[in-house]
PyMOL Python script that loads the backbone (N, CA, C, O; Angstrom):
from pymol import cmd

cmd.read_pdbstr("""\
ATOM      1  N   MET A   1       2.806 -46.459  46.479  1.00  0.00           N
ATOM      2  CA  MET A   1       3.109 -45.906  47.935  1.00  0.00           C
ATOM      3  C   MET A   1       4.508 -45.191  47.462  1.00  0.00           C
ATOM      4  O   MET A   1       4.524 -44.000  47.773  1.00  0.00           O
ATOM      5  N   GLN A   2       5.702 -45.651  46.772  1.00  0.00           N
ATOM      6  CA  GLN A   2       6.685 -45.129  46.627  1.00  0.00           C
ATOM      7  C   GLN A   2       6.668 -43.872  46.231  1.00  0.00           C
ATOM      8  O   GLN A   2       7.436 -43.079  46.775  1.00  0.00           O
ATOM      9  N   ASP A   3       5.657 -43.377  45.051  1.00  0.00           N
ATOM     10  CA  ASP A   3       5.570 -42.425  44.562  1.00  0.00           C
ATOM     11  C   ASP A   3       4.899 -41.221  45.502  1.00  0.00           C
ATOM     12  O   ASP A   3       4.702 -40.061  45.139  1.00  0.00           O
ATOM     13  N   LYS A   4       4.697 -41.612  46.377  1.00  0.00           N
ATOM     14  CA  LYS A   4       3.717 -40.720  47.240  1.00  0.00           C
ATOM     15  C   LYS A   4       5.103 -40.239  48.286  1.00  0.00           C
ATOM     16  O   LYS A   4       5.310 -39.034  48.430  1.00  0.00           O
ATOM     17  N   ILE A   5       6.036 -41.289  49.006  1.00  0.00           N
ATOM     18  CA  ILE A   5       6.651 -41.381  49.714  1.00  0.00           C
ATOM     19  C   ILE A   5       7.801 -40.260  48.763  1.00  0.00           C
ATOM     20  O   ILE A   5       8.165 -39.217  49.306  1.00  0.00           O
ATOM     21  N   THR A   6       8.167 -40.526  47.696  1.00  0.00           N
ATOM     22  CA  THR A   6       9.300 -39.331  47.066  1.00  0.00           C
ATOM     23  C   THR A   6       8.650 -38.098  47.417  1.00  0.00           C
ATOM     24  O   THR A   6       9.155 -37.256  48.159  1.00  0.00           O
ATOM     25  N   VAL A   7       7.185 -37.975  46.708  1.00  0.00           N
ATOM     26  CA  VAL A   7       6.857 -36.478  46.973  1.00  0.00           C
ATOM     27  C   VAL A   7       6.796 -36.012  48.137  1.00  0.00           C
ATOM     28  O   VAL A   7       6.753 -34.786  48.229  1.00  0.00           O
ATOM     29  N   VAL A   8       6.776 -36.770  49.291  1.00  0.00           N
ATOM     30  CA  VAL A   8       6.963 -35.831  50.627  1.00  0.00           C
ATOM     31  C   VAL A   8       8.572 -35.466  51.019  1.00  0.00           C
ATOM     32  O   VAL A   8       8.992 -34.435  51.544  1.00  0.00           O
ATOM     33  N   ILE A   9       9.238 -36.518  50.638  1.00  0.00           N
ATOM     34  CA  ILE A   9      10.664 -36.259  50.574  1.00  0.00           C
ATOM     35  C   ILE A   9      11.235 -35.293  49.720  1.00  0.00           C
ATOM     36  O   ILE A   9      12.137 -34.531  50.070  1.00  0.00           O
ATOM     37  N   ASP A  10      10.750 -35.318  48.674  1.00  0.00           N
ATOM     38  CA  ASP A  10      11.184 -33.686  47.870  1.00  0.00           C
ATOM     39  C   ASP A  10      10.634 -32.747  48.412  1.00  0.00           C
ATOM     40  O   ASP A  10      11.407 -31.795  48.518  1.00  0.00           O
ATOM     41  N   TYR A  11       9.460 -32.527  48.887  1.00  0.00           N
ATOM     42  CA  TYR A  11       8.793 -31.338  49.601  1.00  0.00           C
ATOM     43  C   TYR A  11       9.350 -31.288  50.645  1.00  0.00           C
ATOM     44  O   TYR A  11       9.306 -30.118  51.026  1.00  0.00           O
ATOM     45  N   ILE A  12      10.084 -32.172  51.648  1.00  0.00           N
ATOM     46  CA  ILE A  12      10.838 -31.629  53.148  1.00  0.00           C
ATOM     47  C   ILE A  12      12.271 -30.962  52.845  1.00  0.00           C
ATOM     48  O   ILE A  12      12.850 -30.043  53.424  1.00  0.00           O
ATOM     49  N   ASN A  13      12.743 -31.965  51.426  1.00  0.00           N
ATOM     50  CA  ASN A  13      14.088 -31.234  51.011  1.00  0.00           C
ATOM     51  C   ASN A  13      13.958 -29.875  50.354  1.00  0.00           C
ATOM     52  O   ASN A  13      14.939 -29.134  50.416  1.00  0.00           O
ATOM     53  N   GLU A  14      12.835 -29.447  49.713  1.00  0.00           N
ATOM     54  CA  GLU A  14      12.621 -27.953  49.085  1.00  0.00           C
ATOM     55  C   GLU A  14      12.555 -27.376  50.123  1.00  0.00           C
ATOM     56  O   GLU A  14      13.411 -26.498  50.241  1.00  0.00           O
ATOM     57  N   VAL A  15      11.556 -27.557  51.357  1.00  0.00           N
ATOM     58  CA  VAL A  15      11.300 -26.638  52.304  1.00  0.00           C
ATOM     59  C   VAL A  15      12.271 -26.364  53.317  1.00  0.00           C
ATOM     60  O   VAL A  15      12.270 -25.352  54.018  1.00  0.00           O
ATOM     61  N   LYS A  16      13.182 -27.388  53.377  1.00  0.00           N
ATOM     62  CA  LYS A  16      14.449 -27.789  54.191  1.00  0.00           C
ATOM     63  C   LYS A  16      13.993 -27.593  55.935  1.00  0.00           C
ATOM     64  O   LYS A  16      14.425 -26.954  56.895  1.00  0.00           O
ATOM     65  N   THR A  17      12.911 -28.518  55.675  1.00  0.00           N
ATOM     66  CA  THR A  17      12.287 -28.436  57.399  1.00  0.00           C
ATOM     67  C   THR A  17      11.934 -29.853  57.749  1.00  0.00           C
ATOM     68  O   THR A  17      11.401 -30.670  56.998  1.00  0.00           O
ATOM     69  N   ARG A  18      12.381 -30.067  59.254  1.00  0.00           N
ATOM     70  CA  ARG A  18      11.939 -31.486  59.444  1.00  0.00           C
ATOM     71  C   ARG A  18      10.569 -31.598  59.853  1.00  0.00           C
ATOM     72  O   ARG A  18       9.758 -30.722  60.153  1.00  0.00           O
ATOM     73  N   CYS A  19      10.474 -32.766  59.811  1.00  0.00           N
ATOM     74  CA  CYS A  19       9.337 -33.393  59.764  1.00  0.00           C
ATOM     75  C   CYS A  19       8.877 -35.126  60.644  1.00  0.00           C
ATOM     76  O   CYS A  19       9.200 -36.276  60.348  1.00  0.00           O
ATOM     77  N   THR A  20       8.217 -34.699  61.509  1.00  0.00           N
ATOM     78  CA  THR A  20       8.158 -35.923  62.342  1.00  0.00           C
ATOM     79  C   THR A  20       7.655 -36.854  61.523  1.00  0.00           C
ATOM     80  O   THR A  20       7.006 -36.517  60.533  1.00  0.00           O
ATOM     81  N   PHE A  21       7.926 -38.355  61.877  1.00  0.00           N
ATOM     82  CA  PHE A  21       7.703 -39.753  61.244  1.00  0.00           C
ATOM     83  C   PHE A  21       6.399 -39.965  61.280  1.00  0.00           C
ATOM     84  O   PHE A  21       5.656 -40.493  60.452  1.00  0.00           O
ATOM     85  N   ASP A  22       6.201 -39.520  62.280  1.00  0.00           N
ATOM     86  CA  ASP A  22       4.225 -39.807  62.783  1.00  0.00           C
ATOM     87  C   ASP A  22       3.461 -38.971  62.109  1.00  0.00           C
ATOM     88  O   ASP A  22       2.289 -39.320  61.964  1.00  0.00           O
ATOM     89  N   ALA A  23       3.917 -37.585  61.484  1.00  0.00           N
ATOM     90  CA  ALA A  23       3.103 -36.929  61.041  1.00  0.00           C
ATOM     91  C   ALA A  23       3.128 -37.275  59.169  1.00  0.00           C
ATOM     92  O   ALA A  23       2.187 -37.277  58.376  1.00  0.00           O
ATOM     93  N   ALA A  24       4.363 -37.497  58.980  1.00  0.00           N
ATOM     94  CA  ALA A  24       4.558 -38.064  57.335  1.00  0.00           C
ATOM     95  C   ALA A  24       3.898 -39.533  57.539  1.00  0.00           C
ATOM     96  O   ALA A  24       2.856 -39.612  56.888  1.00  0.00           O
ATOM     97  N   ALA A  25       4.092 -40.291  57.996  1.00  0.00           N
ATOM     98  CA  ALA A  25       3.087 -41.689  58.123  1.00  0.00           C
ATOM     99  C   ALA A  25       1.609 -41.744  57.915  1.00  0.00           C
ATOM    100  O   ALA A  25       0.871 -42.396  57.177  1.00  0.00           O
ATOM    101  N   LYS A  26       1.445 -40.847  58.807  1.00  0.00           N
ATOM    102  CA  LYS A  26      -0.114 -40.258  59.233  1.00  0.00           C
ATOM    103  C   LYS A  26      -0.381 -39.749  57.448  1.00  0.00           C
ATOM    104  O   LYS A  26      -1.225 -40.343  56.776  1.00  0.00           O
ATOM    105  N   ALA A  27       0.346 -38.754  56.936  1.00  0.00           N
ATOM    106  CA  ALA A  27      -0.322 -38.098  55.870  1.00  0.00           C
ATOM    107  C   ALA A  27      -0.256 -38.999  54.586  1.00  0.00           C
ATOM    108  O   ALA A  27      -0.957 -38.738  53.609  1.00  0.00           O
ATOM    109  N   LEU A  28       0.699 -40.183  54.616  1.00  0.00           N
ATOM    110  CA  LEU A  28       0.642 -41.304  53.548  1.00  0.00           C
ATOM    111  C   LEU A  28      -0.480 -42.615  54.151  1.00  0.00           C
ATOM    112  O   LEU A  28      -0.682 -43.619  53.469  1.00  0.00           O
ATOM    113  N   GLY A  29      -1.101 -42.412  55.443  1.00  0.00           N
ATOM    114  CA  GLY A  29      -1.756 -43.500  55.556  1.00  0.00           C
ATOM    115  C   GLY A  29      -1.112 -44.713  55.548  1.00  0.00           C
ATOM    116  O   GLY A  29      -1.616 -45.664  54.953  1.00  0.00           O
ATOM    117  N   ILE A  30       0.059 -44.819  56.197  1.00  0.00           N
ATOM    118  CA  ILE A  30       0.915 -46.005  56.891  1.00  0.00           C
ATOM    119  C   ILE A  30       1.298 -45.746  58.265  1.00  0.00           C
ATOM    120  O   ILE A  30       0.797 -44.815  58.897  1.00  0.00           O
ATOM    121  N   THR A  31       2.215 -46.576  58.783  1.00  0.00           N
ATOM    122  CA  THR A  31       2.606 -46.634  60.030  1.00  0.00           C
ATOM    123  C   THR A  31       4.032 -46.280  59.422  1.00  0.00           C
ATOM    124  O   THR A  31       4.595 -46.476  58.344  1.00  0.00           O
ATOM    125  N   PRO A  32       4.455 -45.453  61.043  1.00  0.00           N
ATOM    126  CA  PRO A  32       5.753 -45.255  60.954  1.00  0.00           C
ATOM    127  C   PRO A  32       6.731 -45.869  60.899  1.00  0.00           C
ATOM    128  O   PRO A  32       7.791 -45.484  60.405  1.00  0.00           O
ATOM    129  N   GLN A  33       6.478 -47.060  61.469  1.00  0.00           N
ATOM    130  CA  GLN A  33       7.228 -48.164  61.094  1.00  0.00           C
ATOM    131  C   GLN A  33       7.527 -48.415  59.250  1.00  0.00           C
ATOM    132  O   GLN A  33       8.633 -48.465  58.712  1.00  0.00           O
ATOM    133  N   ALA A  34       6.583 -48.503  58.778  1.00  0.00           N
ATOM    134  CA  ALA A  34       6.466 -48.797  57.675  1.00  0.00           C
ATOM    135  C   ALA A  34       7.569 -47.649  56.741  1.00  0.00           C
ATOM    136  O   ALA A  34       8.632 -47.793  56.138  1.00  0.00           O
ATOM    137  N   LEU A  35       6.911 -46.822  56.940  1.00  0.00           N
ATOM    138  CA  LEU A  35       7.757 -45.775  56.513  1.00  0.00           C
ATOM    139  C   LEU A  35       9.243 -45.551  56.612  1.00  0.00           C
ATOM    140  O   LEU A  35       9.953 -44.962  55.797  1.00  0.00           O
ATOM    141  N   LYS A  36       9.595 -46.120  57.746  1.00  0.00           N
ATOM    142  CA  LYS A  36      11.266 -46.234  58.164  1.00  0.00           C
ATOM    143  C   LYS A  36      11.425 -46.994  57.295  1.00  0.00           C
ATOM    144  O   LYS A  36      12.049 -46.478  56.368  1.00  0.00           O
ATOM    145  N   LYS A  37      11.118 -48.154  57.109  1.00  0.00           N
ATOM    146  CA  LYS A  37      11.299 -49.458  56.422  1.00  0.00           C
ATOM    147  C   LYS A  37      11.482 -48.991  54.881  1.00  0.00           C
ATOM    148  O   LYS A  37      12.472 -49.298  54.218  1.00  0.00           O
ATOM    149  N   GLN A  38      10.340 -48.165  54.366  1.00  0.00           N
ATOM    150  CA  GLN A  38      10.650 -47.928  53.014  1.00  0.00           C
ATOM    151  C   GLN A  38      11.443 -46.713  52.528  1.00  0.00           C
ATOM    152  O   GLN A  38      11.613 -46.423  51.344  1.00  0.00           O
ATOM    153  N   LEU A  39      11.841 -46.135  53.434  1.00  0.00           N
ATOM    154  CA  LEU A  39      12.989 -44.908  53.467  1.00  0.00           C
ATOM    155  C   LEU A  39      13.987 -45.526  53.223  1.00  0.00           C
ATOM    156  O   LEU A  39      14.496 -45.108  52.183  1.00  0.00           O
ATOM    157  N   GLY A  40      14.651 -46.506  53.772  1.00  0.00           N
ATOM    158  CA  GLY A  40      15.694 -47.501  53.513  1.00  0.00           C
ATOM    159  C   GLY A  40      17.005 -46.840  54.515  1.00  0.00           C
ATOM    160  O   GLY A  40      16.718 -46.321  55.594  1.00  0.00           O
ATOM    161  N   VAL A  41      18.471 -46.921  54.032  1.00  0.00           N
ATOM    162  CA  VAL A  41      19.543 -46.585  54.661  1.00  0.00           C
ATOM    163  C   VAL A  41      19.217 -44.738  54.983  1.00  0.00           C
ATOM    164  O   VAL A  41      18.609 -43.832  54.413  1.00  0.00           O
ATOM    165  N   ALA A  42      20.006 -44.902  56.188  1.00  0.00           N
ATOM    166  CA  ALA A  42      20.434 -43.340  56.686  1.00  0.00           C
ATOM    167  C   ALA A  42      20.907 -42.539  55.320  1.00  0.00           C
ATOM    168  O   ALA A  42      21.549 -43.292  54.588  1.00  0.00           O
ATOM    169  N   ARG A  43      20.767 -41.317  54.836  1.00  0.00           N
ATOM    170  CA  ARG A  43      21.036 -40.359  54.098  1.00  0.00           C
ATOM    171  C   ARG A  43      20.847 -39.368  54.349  1.00  0.00           C
ATOM    172  O   ARG A  43      19.828 -39.268  55.032  1.00  0.00           O
ATOM    173  N   PRO A  44      21.415 -38.294  54.111  1.00  0.00           N
ATOM    174  CA  PRO A  44      21.046 -36.582  54.227  1.00  0.00           C
ATOM    175  C   PRO A  44      19.507 -36.404  54.119  1.00  0.00           C
ATOM    176  O   PRO A  44      18.742 -36.085  55.030  1.00  0.00           O
ATOM    177  N   GLU A  45      19.151 -36.722  52.584  1.00  0.00           N
ATOM    178  CA  GLU A  45      17.854 -36.112  51.937  1.00  0.00           C
ATOM    179  C   GLU A  45      16.659 -37.058  52.903  1.00  0.00           C
ATOM    180  O   GLU A  45      15.446 -36.910  52.747  1.00  0.00           O
ATOM    181  N   ILE A  46      17.194 -37.912  53.781  1.00  0.00           N
ATOM    182  CA  ILE A  46      15.800 -38.330  54.656  1.00  0.00           C
ATOM    183  C   ILE A  46      15.877 -38.317  56.065  1.00  0.00           C
ATOM    184  O   ILE A  46      15.104 -38.674  56.954  1.00  0.00           O
ATOM    185  N   SER A  47      17.324 -37.675  56.039  1.00  0.00           N
ATOM    186  CA  SER A  47      17.583 -37.209  57.510  1.00  0.00           C
ATOM    187  C   SER A  47      16.659 -35.881  58.470  1.00  0.00           C
ATOM    188  O   SER A  47      16.794 -35.516  59.637  1.00  0.00           O
ATOM    189  N   TRP A  48      15.637 -35.376  57.280  1.00  0.00           N
ATOM    190  CA  TRP A  48      14.796 -34.524  57.471  1.00  0.00           C
ATOM    191  C   TRP A  48      13.499 -35.269  58.596  1.00  0.00           C
ATOM    192  O   TRP A  48      12.999 -34.652  59.537  1.00  0.00           O
ATOM    193  N   PHE A  49      13.206 -36.472  58.271  1.00  0.00           N
ATOM    194  CA  PHE A  49      12.217 -37.234  59.286  1.00  0.00           C
ATOM    195  C   PHE A  49      13.003 -37.394  60.620  1.00  0.00           C
ATOM    196  O   PHE A  49      14.134 -37.858  60.760  1.00  0.00           O
ATOM    197  N   VAL A  50      12.206 -36.937  61.515  1.00  0.00           N
ATOM    198  CA  VAL A  50      12.789 -36.900  62.906  1.00  0.00           C
ATOM    199  C   VAL A  50      11.553 -37.464  64.001  1.00  0.00           C
ATOM    200  O   VAL A  50      10.342 -37.534  63.792  1.00  0.00           O
ATOM    201  N   SER A  51      12.305 -37.822  65.197  1.00  0.00           N
ATOM    202  CA  SER A  51      11.593 -38.186  65.970  1.00  0.00           C
ATOM    203  C   SER A  51      10.819 -37.052  66.783  1.00  0.00           C
ATOM    204  O   SER A  51      11.385 -36.016  67.133  1.00  0.00           O
ATOM    205  N   PRO A  52       9.531 -37.318  67.047  1.00  0.00           N
ATOM    206  CA  PRO A  52       8.487 -36.135  67.735  1.00  0.00           C
ATOM    207  C   PRO A  52       9.257 -35.585  68.917  1.00  0.00           C
ATOM    208  O   PRO A  52       9.220 -34.372  69.126  1.00  0.00           O
ATOM    209  N   THR A  53       9.942 -36.378  69.695  1.00  0.00           N
ATOM    210  CA  THR A  53      10.201 -36.112  71.135  1.00  0.00           C
ATOM    211  C   THR A  53      11.555 -35.467  71.119  1.00  0.00           C
ATOM    212  O   THR A  53      11.929 -34.650  71.960  1.00  0.00           O
ATOM    213  N   SER A  54      12.113 -35.802  70.318  1.00  0.00           N
ATOM    214  CA  SER A  54      13.792 -35.076  70.544  1.00  0.00           C
ATOM    215  C   SER A  54      14.034 -34.223  68.924  1.00  0.00           C
ATOM    216  O   SER A  54      14.959 -33.411  68.950  1.00  0.00           O
ATOM    217  N   GLY A  55      13.441 -34.326  67.852  1.00  0.00           N
ATOM    218  CA  GLY A  55      13.390 -33.516  66.859  1.00  0.00           C
ATOM    219  C   GLY A  55      14.682 -34.050  66.380  1.00  0.00           C
ATOM    220  O   GLY A  55      15.406 -33.085  66.136  1.00  0.00           O
ATOM    221  N   GLU A  56      15.192 -34.990  66.175  1.00  0.00           N
ATOM    222  CA  GLU A  56      16.571 -35.480  65.752  1.00  0.00           C
ATOM    223  C   GLU A  56      16.437 -36.818  64.962  1.00  0.00           C
ATOM    224  O   GLU A  56      15.961 -37.839  65.457  1.00  0.00           O
ATOM    225  N   PRO A  57      16.848 -36.725  63.838  1.00  0.00           N
ATOM    226  CA  PRO A  57      16.783 -38.047  63.114  1.00  0.00           C
ATOM    227  C   PRO A  57      17.504 -39.589  63.887  1.00  0.00           C
ATOM    228  O   PRO A  57      18.725 -39.706  63.989  1.00  0.00           O
ATOM    229  N   MET A  58      16.767 -40.416  64.260  1.00  0.00           N
ATOM    230  CA  MET A  58      17.177 -41.515  64.843  1.00  0.00           C
ATOM    231  C   MET A  58      18.410 -42.361  64.279  1.00  0.00           C
ATOM    232  O   MET A  58      18.271 -42.716  63.108  1.00  0.00           O
ATOM    233  N   ARG A  59      19.450 -42.697  64.839  1.00  0.00           N
ATOM    234  CA  ARG A  59      20.622 -43.268  64.452  1.00  0.00           C
ATOM    235  C   ARG A  59      20.996 -42.820  63.556  1.00  0.00           C
ATOM    236  O   ARG A  59      20.991 -43.446  62.496  1.00  0.00           O
ATOM    237  N   TYR A  60      21.513 -41.416  63.668  1.00  0.00           N
ATOM    238  CA  TYR A  60      22.089 -40.861  62.296  1.00  0.00           C
ATOM    239  C   TYR A  60      23.896 -40.418  62.984  1.00  0.00           C
ATOM    240  O   TYR A  60      24.175 -39.926  64.077  1.00  0.00           O
ATOM    241  N   THR A  61      24.728 -40.784  61.976  1.00  0.00           N
ATOM    242  CA  THR A  61      25.800 -39.799  62.514  1.00  0.00           C
ATOM    243  C   THR A  61      25.664 -38.313  61.701  1.00  0.00           C
ATOM    244  O   THR A  61      24.668 -37.898  61.109  1.00  0.00           O
ATOM    245  N   ASP A  62      26.653 -37.808  61.818  1.00  0.00           N
ATOM    246  CA  ASP A  62      26.447 -36.209  61.522  1.00  0.00           C
ATOM    247  C   ASP A  62      26.697 -36.308  60.332  1.00  0.00           C
ATOM    248  O   ASP A  62      26.172 -35.386  59.708  1.00  0.00           O
ATOM    249  N   ASP A  63      27.419 -37.198  59.528  1.00  0.00           N
ATOM    250  CA  ASP A  63      27.878 -37.241  58.353  1.00  0.00           C
ATOM    251  C   ASP A  63      26.724 -37.909  57.233  1.00  0.00           C
ATOM    252  O   ASP A  63      26.815 -37.949  56.006  1.00  0.00           O
ATOM    253  N   GLU A  64      25.719 -38.366  58.036  1.00  0.00           N
ATOM    254  CA  GLU A  64      24.832 -38.522  57.519  1.00  0.00           C
ATOM    255  C   GLU A  64      23.286 -37.714  57.286  1.00  0.00           C
ATOM    256  O   GLU A  64      22.346 -37.822  56.499  1.00  0.00           O
ATOM    257  N   LYS A  65      23.658 -36.806  58.532  1.00  0.00           N
ATOM    258  CA  LYS A  65      22.635 -35.204  58.335  1.00  0.00           C
ATOM    259  C   LYS A  65      22.632 -34.430  56.915  1.00  0.00           C
ATOM    260  O   LYS A  65      23.629 -34.284  56.208  1.00  0.00           O
ATOM    261  N   HIS A  66      21.564 -34.044  56.679  1.00  0.00           N
ATOM    262  CA  HIS A  66      21.650 -32.878  56.016  1.00  0.00           C
ATOM    263  C   HIS A  66      22.392 -31.818  56.535  1.00  0.00           C
ATOM    264  O   HIS A  66      22.377 -31.255  57.630  1.00  0.00           O
ATOM    265  N   PRO A  67      22.922 -31.695  55.709  1.00  0.00           N
ATOM    266  CA  PRO A  67      24.107 -30.276  56.393  1.00  0.00           C
ATOM    267  C   PRO A  67      22.854 -28.973  56.719  1.00  0.00           C
ATOM    268  O   PRO A  67      23.300 -28.322  57.664  1.00  0.00           O
ATOM    269  N   GLU A  68      21.875 -28.555  56.402  1.00  0.00           N
ATOM    270  CA  GLU A  68      20.852 -27.612  56.790  1.00  0.00           C
ATOM    271  C   GLU A  68      19.712 -27.834  57.608  1.00  0.00           C
ATOM    272  O   GLU A  68      18.728 -27.131  57.838  1.00  0.00           O
ATOM    273  N   LEU A  69      20.144 -29.261  58.104  1.00  0.00           N
ATOM    274  CA  LEU A  69      19.144 -29.670  59.174  1.00  0.00           C
ATOM    275  C   LEU A  69      18.681 -28.727  60.130  1.00  0.00           C
ATOM    276  O   LEU A  69      17.455 -28.626  60.175  1.00  0.00           O
ATOM    277  N   TYR A  70      19.341 -27.999  60.916  1.00  0.00           N
ATOM    278  CA  TYR A  70      19.090 -27.172  61.829  1.00  0.00           C
ATOM    279  C   TYR A  70      18.849 -25.797  61.626  1.00  0.00           C
ATOM    280  O   TYR A  70      18.733 -24.971  62.532  1.00  0.00           O
ATOM    281  N   ARG A  71      18.753 -25.493  60.003  1.00  0.00           N
ATOM    282  CA  ARG A  71      18.578 -23.932  59.864  1.00  0.00           C
ATOM    283  C   ARG A  71      17.324 -23.183  60.408  1.00  0.00           C
ATOM    284  O   ARG A  71      17.114 -21.970  60.405  1.00  0.00           O
ATOM    285  N   THR A  72      16.541 -24.194  60.874  1.00  0.00           N
ATOM    286  CA  THR A  72      15.164 -23.615  61.369  1.00  0.00           C
ATOM    287  C   THR A  72      14.989 -24.539  62.360  1.00  0.00           C
ATOM    288  O   THR A  72      15.569 -25.624  62.308  1.00  0.00           O
ATOM    289  N   SER A  73      13.959 -24.115  63.625  1.00  0.00           N
ATOM    290  CA  SER A  73      13.483 -24.893  64.610  1.00  0.00           C
ATOM    291  C   SER A  73      12.217 -25.717  64.723  1.00  0.00           C
ATOM    292  O   SER A  73      11.730 -26.465  65.570  1.00  0.00           O
ATOM    293  N   ARG A  74      11.851 -25.230  63.398  1.00  0.00           N
ATOM    294  CA  ARG A  74      10.317 -25.652  63.016  1.00  0.00           C
ATOM    295  C   ARG A  74      10.086 -27.042  62.619  1.00  0.00           C
ATOM    296  O   ARG A  74      10.834 -27.534  61.773  1.00  0.00           O
ATOM    297  N   ILE A  75       9.373 -27.561  63.004  1.00  0.00           N
ATOM    298  CA  ILE A  75       9.092 -29.115  62.830  1.00  0.00           C
ATOM    299  C   ILE A  75       7.533 -29.371  62.337  1.00  0.00           C
ATOM    300  O   ILE A  75       6.531 -29.058  62.980  1.00  0.00           O
ATOM    301  N   ILE A  76       7.560 -29.922  61.230  1.00  0.00           N
ATOM    302  CA  ILE A  76       6.200 -30.347  60.798  1.00  0.00           C
ATOM    303  C   ILE A  76       5.880 -31.213  61.536  1.00  0.00           C
ATOM    304  O   ILE A  76       6.779 -32.037  61.705  1.00  0.00           O
ATOM    305  N   THR A  77       4.792 -31.444  62.177  1.00  0.00           N
ATOM    306  CA  THR A  77       4.298 -32.331  63.306  1.00  0.00           C
ATOM    307  C   THR A  77       2.472 -33.045  62.900  1.00  0.00           C
ATOM    308  O   THR A  77       1.825 -34.064  63.142  1.00  0.00           O
ATOM    309  N   SER A  78       2.341 -32.098  62.369  1.00  0.00           N
ATOM    310  CA  SER A  78       0.894 -32.511  61.894  1.00  0.00           C
ATOM    311  C   SER A  78       0.664 -32.729  60.142  1.00  0.00           C
ATOM    312  O   SER A  78       1.037 -32.037  59.194  1.00  0.00           O
ATOM    313  N   ALA A  79      -0.058 -33.911  60.206  1.00  0.00           N
ATOM    314  CA  ALA A  79      -0.118 -34.649  58.865  1.00  0.00           C
ATOM    315  C   ALA A  79      -1.111 -33.712  57.831  1.00  0.00           C
ATOM    316  O   ALA A  79      -1.118 -33.866  56.610  1.00  0.00           O
ATOM    317  N   ASN A  80      -1.836 -32.844  58.463  1.00  0.00           N
ATOM    318  CA  ASN A  80      -2.589 -32.030  57.478  1.00  0.00           C
ATOM    319  C   ASN A  80      -1.780 -31.164  56.850  1.00  0.00           C
ATOM    320  O   ASN A  80      -2.215 -30.680  55.805  1.00  0.00           O
ATOM    321  N   VAL A  81      -0.304 -30.723  57.361  1.00  0.00           N
ATOM    322  CA  VAL A  81       0.220 -29.418  56.603  1.00  0.00           C
ATOM    323  C   VAL A  81       0.528 -30.270  55.447  1.00  0.00           C
ATOM    324  O   VAL A  81       0.322 -29.906  54.289  1.00  0.00           O
ATOM    325  N   LEU A  82       1.059 -31.487  55.796  1.00  0.00           N
ATOM    326  CA  LEU A  82       1.612 -32.475  54.247  1.00  0.00           C
ATOM    327  C   LEU A  82       0.413 -32.917  53.179  1.00  0.00           C
ATOM    328  O   LEU A  82       0.522 -33.159  51.977  1.00  0.00           O
ATOM    329  N   LYS A  83      -0.601 -32.937  53.909  1.00  0.00           N
ATOM    330  CA  LYS A  83      -1.694 -33.503  53.148  1.00  0.00           C
ATOM    331  C   LYS A  83      -2.395 -31.948  52.446  1.00  0.00           C
ATOM    332  O   LYS A  83      -3.030 -31.966  51.392  1.00  0.00           O
ATOM    333  N   ARG A  84      -2.162 -30.781  53.171  1.00  0.00           N
ATOM    334  CA  ARG A  84      -3.043 -29.716  52.293  1.00  0.00           C
ATOM    335  C   ARG A  84      -1.700 -29.429  51.131  1.00  0.00           C
ATOM    336  O   ARG A  84      -1.873 -29.287  49.921  1.00  0.00           O
ATOM    337  N   ASN A  85      -0.482 -29.391  51.773  1.00  0.00           N
ATOM    338  CA  ASN A  85       0.398 -28.659  50.813  1.00  0.00           C
ATOM    339  C   ASN A  85       0.774 -29.687  49.720  1.00  0.00           C
ATOM    340  O   ASN A  85       1.553 -29.320  48.840  1.00  0.00           O
ATOM    341  N   LEU A  86       0.382 -30.689  49.711  1.00  0.00           N
ATOM    342  CA  LEU A  86       0.890 -31.939  49.064  1.00  0.00           C
ATOM    343  C   LEU A  86       0.020 -32.514  48.336  1.00  0.00           C
ATOM    344  O   LEU A  86       0.336 -33.355  47.495  1.00  0.00           O
ATOM    345  N   GLU A  87      -1.495 -32.047  48.615  1.00  0.00           N
ATOM    346  CA  GLU A  87      -2.846 -32.526  47.727  1.00  0.00           C
ATOM    347  C   GLU A  87      -2.256 -34.153  47.860  1.00  0.00           C
ATOM    348  O   GLU A  87      -1.805 -34.820  46.929  1.00  0.00           O
ATOM    349  N   LEU A  88      -2.414 -34.637  49.485  1.00  0.00           N
ATOM    350  CA  LEU A  88      -2.245 -36.239  49.471  1.00  0.00           C
ATOM    351  C   LEU A  88      -4.043 -37.036  49.778  1.00  0.00           C
ATOM    352  O   LEU A  88      -4.178 -38.259  49.812  1.00  0.00           O
TER     353      LEU A  88
END
""", "prot")
cmd.dss("prot")
cmd.show_as("cartoon", "prot")
cmd.util.cbc("prot")
cmd.orient("prot")
């Protein structure tokens, strides 16, 4: 499972686009809570995972957010996008 999570992390860092926890978790076949636990401590490369309501990473300081987090208003909200682009 960690390999698949790493693939998703690498992808969203490459495309520099926020992604909801729900979309990522559904694409991986786990719960959002399980994904949060697997991601571990707050750090810039995982700050792309955001709340579907606020579009913000949850409980992150400005120093923990990726410097390009707001470069686009686009947010991946569909697991199908990840499944299609990553062949999950």
